[in-house]
ZALO-609133 format. One record per residue (C-alpha): residue number from 1; x, y, z. Coordinates in nm, 2 decimals. Layout:
residues N
<site NUM; <X; Y; Z>>
...
end
This chain:
residues 320
<site 1; <8.01; 5.40; 11.45>>
<site 2; <8.31; 5.46; 11.75>>
<site 3; <8.41; 5.82; 11.87>>
<site 4; <8.78; 5.95; 11.80>>
<site 5; <8.92; 6.20; 12.05>>
<site 6; <9.12; 6.42; 11.86>>
<site 7; <9.31; 6.71; 12.05>>
<site 8; <9.26; 7.03; 11.96>>
<site 9; <9.57; 7.26; 11.88>>
<site 10; <9.44; 7.66; 11.94>>
<site 11; <9.56; 8.01; 12.06>>
<site 12; <9.32; 8.12; 12.26>>
<site 13; <9.04; 7.98; 12.07>>
<site 14; <9.18; 8.00; 11.72>>
<site 15; <9.21; 7.65; 11.57>>
<site 16; <9.55; 7.57; 11.41>>
<site 17; <9.47; 7.44; 11.05>>
<site 18; <9.65; 7.08; 11.11>>
<site 19; <9.31; 7.01; 11.39>>
<site 20; <9.10; 7.07; 11.14>>
<site 21; <9.31; 6.85; 10.96>>
<site 22; <9.28; 6.57; 11.18>>
<site 23; <8.86; 6.63; 11.21>>
<site 24; <8.90; 6.55; 10.83>>
<site 25; <9.09; 6.20; 10.90>>
<site 26; <8.89; 6.10; 11.21>>
<site 27; <8.57; 6.14; 11.02>>
<site 28; <8.71; 5.80; 10.82>>
<site 29; <8.77; 5.59; 11.09>>
<site 30; <8.47; 5.70; 11.32>>
<site 31; <8.30; 6.03; 11.50>>
<site 32; <8.59; 6.29; 11.60>>
<site 33; <8.50; 6.41; 11.96>>
<site 34; <8.74; 6.74; 12.04>>
<site 35; <8.92; 6.80; 12.33>>
<site 36; <9.02; 7.16; 12.36>>
<site 37; <9.24; 7.28; 12.65>>
<site 38; <9.27; 7.64; 12.80>>
<site 39; <9.22; 7.98; 12.78>>
<site 40; <8.94; 8.02; 12.53>>
<site 41; <8.89; 7.62; 12.47>>
<site 42; <8.52; 7.68; 12.45>>
<site 43; <8.57; 7.96; 12.18>>
<site 44; <8.66; 7.69; 11.95>>
<site 45; <8.36; 7.50; 11.95>>
<site 46; <8.21; 7.68; 11.61>>
<site 47; <8.46; 7.63; 11.38>>
<site 48; <8.54; 7.23; 11.49>>
<site 49; <8.14; 7.17; 11.46>>
<site 50; <8.16; 7.30; 11.11>>
<site 51; <8.47; 7.06; 11.06>>
<site 52; <8.25; 6.73; 11.23>>
<site 53; <8.30; 6.75; 11.56>>
<site 54; <8.02; 6.56; 11.69>>
<site 55; <8.12; 6.69; 12.08>>
<site 56; <8.38; 6.90; 12.23>>
<site 57; <8.53; 6.85; 12.54>>
<site 58; <8.64; 7.13; 12.70>>
<site 59; <8.87; 7.29; 13.04>>
<site 60; <8.98; 7.59; 13.03>>
<site 61; <9.18; 7.58; 13.37>>
<site 62; <9.49; 7.75; 13.42>>
<site 63; <9.75; 7.45; 13.51>>
<site 64; <9.74; 7.38; 13.07>>
<site 65; <9.93; 7.75; 13.01>>
<site 66; <10.15; 7.76; 13.37>>
<site 67; <10.27; 7.42; 13.37>>
<site 68; <10.43; 7.20; 13.09>>
<site 69; <10.29; 6.88; 12.88>>
<site 70; <10.15; 6.70; 13.20>>
<site 71; <9.82; 6.90; 13.23>>
<site 72; <9.74; 6.82; 12.91>>
<site 73; <9.84; 6.44; 12.91>>
<site 74; <9.64; 6.44; 13.24>>
<site 75; <9.32; 6.57; 13.03>>
<site 76; <9.31; 6.28; 12.79>>
<site 77; <9.37; 6.06; 12.97>>
<site 78; <9.07; 6.23; 13.17>>
<site 79; <8.89; 6.21; 12.77>>
<site 80; <8.99; 5.89; 12.74>>
<site 81; <8.83; 5.72; 13.01>>
<site 82; <8.49; 5.91; 12.98>>
<site 83; <8.47; 5.86; 12.58>>
<site 84; <8.66; 5.50; 12.52>>
<site 85; <8.77; 5.64; 12.19>>
<site 86; <8.87; 5.40; 11.88>>
<site 87; <9.15; 5.58; 11.88>>
<site 88; <9.32; 5.93; 12.03>>
<site 89; <9.51; 6.18; 11.69>>
<site 90; <9.72; 6.43; 11.82>>
<site 91; <9.92; 6.66; 11.57>>
<site 92; <10.30; 6.58; 11.50>>
<site 93; <10.40; 6.91; 11.68>>
<site 94; <10.69; 6.89; 11.91>>
<site 95; <10.42; 6.92; 12.18>>
<site 96; <10.17; 6.68; 12.04>>
<site 97; <10.47; 6.41; 12.03>>
<site 98; <10.56; 6.43; 12.36>>
<site 99; <10.22; 6.47; 12.45>>
<site 100; <10.09; 6.13; 12.26>>
<site 101; <10.41; 5.95; 12.39>>
<site 102; <10.32; 6.05; 12.75>>
<site 103; <9.94; 5.94; 12.71>>
<site 104; <10.03; 5.57; 12.55>>
<site 105; <10.25; 5.51; 12.87>>
<site 106; <10.01; 5.53; 13.10>>
<site 107; <9.76; 5.38; 12.90>>
<site 108; <9.98; 5.07; 12.86>>
<site 109; <9.89; 5.11; 12.44>>
<site 110; <10.11; 5.16; 12.16>>
<site 111; <10.17; 5.45; 11.93>>
<site 112; <10.20; 5.57; 11.58>>
<site 113; <10.40; 5.85; 11.50>>
<site 114; <10.40; 6.11; 11.20>>
<site 115; <10.15; 5.90; 10.97>>
<site 116; <10.05; 6.06; 10.66>>
<site 117; <9.70; 5.86; 10.63>>
<site 118; <9.44; 5.71; 10.81>>
<site 119; <9.18; 5.44; 10.70>>
<site 120; <8.93; 5.21; 10.87>>
<site 121; <9.07; 4.84; 10.90>>
<site 122; <8.87; 4.56; 11.06>>
<site 123; <9.09; 4.55; 11.36>>
<site 124; <9.10; 4.94; 11.42>>
<site 125; <9.23; 5.23; 11.23>>
<site 126; <9.52; 5.15; 10.94>>
<site 127; <9.79; 5.44; 10.95>>
<site 128; <10.00; 5.49; 10.66>>
<site 129; <10.40; 5.61; 10.72>>
<site 130; <10.69; 5.70; 10.57>>
<site 131; <10.96; 5.55; 10.71>>
<site 132; <11.34; 5.51; 10.70>>
<site 133; <11.44; 5.82; 10.61>>
<site 134; <11.08; 5.80; 10.32>>
<site 135; <11.29; 5.52; 10.18>>
<site 136; <10.95; 5.34; 10.22>>
<site 137; <10.57; 5.36; 10.25>>
<site 138; <10.42; 5.09; 10.58>>
<site 139; <10.11; 5.05; 10.65>>
<site 140; <10.08; 4.96; 11.03>>
<site 141; <9.81; 4.92; 11.30>>
<site 142; <9.80; 4.95; 11.69>>
<site 143; <9.76; 4.61; 11.84>>
<site 144; <9.74; 4.62; 12.20>>
<site 145; <9.51; 4.93; 12.39>>
<site 146; <9.40; 5.25; 12.25>>
<site 147; <9.60; 5.37; 11.91>>
<site 148; <9.73; 5.73; 11.98>>
<site 149; <9.85; 5.83; 11.63>>
<site 150; <10.04; 6.19; 11.53>>
<site 151; <9.98; 6.32; 11.21>>
<site 152; <10.20; 6.52; 11.02>>
<site 153; <10.08; 6.83; 10.89>>
<site 154; <9.91; 6.88; 10.53>>
<site 155; <9.87; 6.47; 10.56>>
<site 156; <9.48; 6.58; 10.47>>
<site 157; <9.29; 6.85; 10.33>>
<site 158; <9.04; 7.04; 10.53>>
<site 159; <8.71; 6.94; 10.46>>
<site 160; <8.40; 7.12; 10.59>>
<site 161; <8.13; 6.90; 10.74>>
<site 162; <7.88; 7.10; 10.99>>
<site 163; <7.85; 6.79; 11.31>>
<site 164; <7.63; 6.91; 11.62>>
<site 165; <8.00; 7.01; 11.76>>
<site 166; <7.79; 7.00; 12.16>>
<site 167; <7.98; 7.16; 12.41>>
<site 168; <8.06; 6.98; 12.74>>
<site 169; <8.28; 7.04; 13.04>>
<site 170; <8.55; 6.74; 13.12>>
<site 171; <8.61; 6.70; 13.46>>
<site 172; <9.00; 6.71; 13.51>>
<site 173; <9.25; 6.58; 13.83>>
<site 174; <9.56; 6.69; 13.78>>
<site 175; <9.86; 6.44; 13.90>>
<site 176; <10.13; 6.50; 14.14>>
<site 177; <10.35; 6.55; 13.78>>
<site 178; <10.13; 6.80; 13.68>>
<site 179; <10.30; 7.12; 13.86>>
<site 180; <10.65; 6.97; 13.83>>
<site 181; <10.76; 7.21; 13.58>>
<site 182; <10.65; 7.59; 13.58>>
<site 183; <10.67; 7.84; 13.33>>
<site 184; <10.80; 8.08; 13.46>>
<site 185; <10.81; 8.37; 13.11>>
<site 186; <10.70; 8.37; 12.76>>
<site 187; <10.84; 8.58; 12.44>>
<site 188; <10.63; 8.60; 12.11>>
<site 189; <10.82; 8.48; 11.84>>
<site 190; <10.92; 8.76; 11.60>>
<site 191; <10.70; 8.77; 11.30>>
<site 192; <10.82; 8.73; 10.94>>
<site 193; <10.41; 8.73; 10.82>>
<site 194; <10.53; 8.38; 10.62>>
<site 195; <10.31; 8.07; 10.73>>
<site 196; <10.46; 7.85; 11.00>>
<site 197; <10.73; 7.64; 10.80>>
<site 198; <10.57; 7.25; 10.93>>
<site 199; <10.16; 7.39; 10.80>>
<site 200; <10.24; 7.58; 10.50>>
<site 201; <10.09; 7.46; 10.20>>
<site 202; <10.41; 7.61; 10.00>>
<site 203; <10.73; 7.61; 10.08>>
<site 204; <11.03; 7.74; 9.92>>
<site 205; <11.38; 7.63; 10.04>>
<site 206; <11.76; 7.71; 9.97>>
<site 207; <12.08; 7.53; 10.03>>
<site 208; <12.47; 7.52; 9.99>>
<site 209; <12.36; 7.62; 9.63>>
<site 210; <12.26; 7.98; 9.80>>
<site 211; <12.64; 8.03; 9.84>>
<site 212; <12.56; 8.30; 10.12>>
<site 213; <12.33; 8.48; 10.42>>
<site 214; <12.27; 8.80; 10.20>>
<site 215; <12.15; 8.55; 9.87>>
<site 216; <11.85; 8.45; 10.11>>
<site 217; <11.68; 8.75; 9.99>>
<site 218; <11.67; 8.56; 9.65>>
<site 219; <11.45; 8.26; 9.80>>
<site 220; <11.25; 8.47; 10.08>>
<site 221; <11.15; 8.72; 9.75>>
<site 222; <11.01; 8.40; 9.56>>
<site 223; <10.84; 8.24; 9.90>>
<site 224; <10.68; 8.58; 9.93>>
<site 225; <10.53; 8.61; 9.62>>
<site 226; <10.37; 8.25; 9.62>>
<site 227; <10.28; 8.31; 10.00>>
<site 228; <10.52; 8.05; 10.13>>
<site 229; <10.73; 7.90; 10.40>>
<site 230; <11.10; 7.95; 10.41>>
<site 231; <11.28; 7.66; 10.46>>
<site 232; <11.68; 7.58; 10.46>>
<site 233; <11.92; 7.29; 10.37>>
<site 234; <12.17; 7.20; 10.69>>
<site 235; <12.48; 7.31; 10.49>>
<site 236; <12.27; 7.59; 10.47>>
<site 237; <12.19; 7.63; 10.83>>
<site 238; <12.52; 7.50; 10.96>>
<site 239; <12.70; 7.74; 10.78>>
<site 240; <12.49; 8.04; 10.99>>
<site 241; <12.29; 8.12; 10.68>>
<site 242; <11.99; 8.07; 10.80>>
<site 243; <11.81; 8.01; 11.15>>
<site 244; <11.84; 7.64; 11.25>>
<site 245; <11.42; 7.66; 11.33>>
<site 246; <11.43; 7.67; 10.90>>
<site 247; <11.62; 7.34; 10.85>>
<site 248; <11.44; 7.10; 10.68>>
<site 249; <11.58; 6.75; 10.66>>
<site 250; <11.62; 6.43; 10.89>>
<site 251; <11.79; 6.66; 11.18>>
<site 252; <11.54; 6.93; 11.12>>
<site 253; <11.16; 6.98; 11.04>>
<site 254; <10.93; 6.75; 10.86>>
<site 255; <10.74; 6.92; 10.61>>
<site 256; <10.48; 6.80; 10.36>>
<site 257; <10.34; 7.09; 10.15>>
<site 258; <10.12; 7.05; 9.86>>
<site 259; <10.47; 7.27; 9.64>>
<site 260; <10.78; 7.23; 9.76>>
<site 261; <11.06; 7.40; 9.55>>
<site 262; <11.40; 7.36; 9.64>>
<site 263; <11.69; 7.57; 9.53>>
<site 264; <12.07; 7.49; 9.54>>
<site 265; <12.02; 7.17; 9.71>>
<site 266; <12.17; 6.83; 9.60>>
<site 267; <11.95; 6.62; 9.78>>
<site 268; <12.12; 6.44; 10.04>>
<site 269; <11.94; 6.16; 10.23>>
<site 270; <11.97; 6.42; 10.50>>
<site 271; <11.72; 6.64; 10.33>>
<site 272; <11.49; 6.42; 10.20>>
<site 273; <11.39; 6.29; 10.50>>
<site 274; <11.24; 6.59; 10.59>>
<site 275; <11.06; 6.67; 10.22>>
<site 276; <11.00; 6.32; 10.02>>
<site 277; <10.62; 6.32; 10.10>>
<site 278; <10.55; 6.68; 9.94>>
<site 279; <10.28; 6.66; 9.67>>
<site 280; <10.50; 6.79; 9.42>>
<site 281; <10.83; 6.89; 9.41>>
<site 282; <11.02; 7.15; 9.20>>
<site 283; <11.41; 7.13; 9.20>>
<site 284; <11.60; 7.42; 9.07>>
<site 285; <12.02; 7.31; 9.07>>
<site 286; <12.27; 7.38; 8.82>>
<site 287; <12.41; 7.04; 8.85>>
<site 288; <12.26; 6.79; 8.63>>
<site 289; <12.38; 6.53; 8.82>>
<site 290; <12.24; 6.59; 9.15>>
<site 291; <12.08; 6.34; 9.35>>
<site 292; <11.74; 6.58; 9.42>>
<site 293; <11.64; 6.52; 9.04>>
<site 294; <11.59; 6.14; 9.13>>
<site 295; <11.30; 6.25; 9.33>>
<site 296; <11.16; 6.55; 9.21>>
<site 297; <10.81; 6.63; 8.97>>
<site 298; <11.01; 6.90; 8.80>>
<site 299; <11.36; 6.98; 8.72>>
<site 300; <11.51; 7.28; 8.62>>
<site 301; <11.90; 7.26; 8.53>>
<site 302; <12.07; 7.63; 8.54>>
<site 303; <12.17; 7.86; 8.83>>
<site 304; <11.96; 7.98; 9.05>>
<site 305; <12.07; 8.32; 9.07>>
<site 306; <11.90; 8.31; 8.71>>
<site 307; <11.61; 8.12; 8.79>>
<site 308; <11.51; 8.20; 9.06>>
<site 309; <11.44; 8.54; 9.00>>
<site 310; <11.29; 8.53; 8.62>>
<site 311; <11.01; 8.24; 8.85>>
<site 312; <11.00; 8.61; 9.07>>
<site 313; <10.87; 8.77; 8.80>>
<site 314; <10.71; 8.58; 8.63>>
<site 315; <10.48; 8.48; 8.93>>
<site 316; <10.41; 8.83; 9.03>>
<site 317; <10.36; 8.96; 8.65>>
<site 318; <10.08; 8.65; 8.65>>
<site 319; <9.91; 8.76; 9.00>>
<site 320; <9.97; 9.18; 8.86>>
end
């Protein structure tokens, strides 16, 4: 069976959930070979092997932390040359998509971004995408070179599948461009204690109907009762009610959680494009004609200031 390269997203050896999802998808089309780079790369091997990696290629050079993007592209190119994989899978983060695009250009290969599913095909991996503002679902494959595919987080359930996971050093020769952009400082992001928006299994979002920054406490309370991330519509972030980093939509972040709760969001196409692939969608809106109700699995017609606190209390009661 052909090997499939999986780029490992980790922080000092702690593997992030989207990488484990990639390993699950990679097993559908071949044998996963993980590529872990930077400080702590060797510490990822046990978790990667537990989730199906037959081999883990590592390189802990300081360049991956000291410079932006290009050293990682150099490493993946070296891995492709060493393995001759059936495909290269990368998580659809902002950095992941830049790495994938640069790699595809170097390889002279086609690229598919924001896939939500993968399956084996007679002529190579077939990717499912949600396109044109989530109005259509397509299936496509790369017809030239080694397929480079980025996959949206929460597209597959994490499945354990113990494999050998032998660690091998990856030999990387850095290009002249690798040191072109140096990282001069880092500031840790302030933690809210909530999951990362794009990786969360549950997302609770507020929109124009929240009617003020102070009222987002209601949305946060519901999210915290569920262990969820907090999102916001473009109208809410443009009004300054919530940070732009939490915007869900075509010009914000795309999410695909198991459960998405939209409170006070009308359902404009801009917002729908960022959350329409969610597995179960619940909307709370006092306008029975709001477009969001055309999309949802469950809809509640009512004032969010009445409904959301009751829902939060009911969840706390059942959990307590």
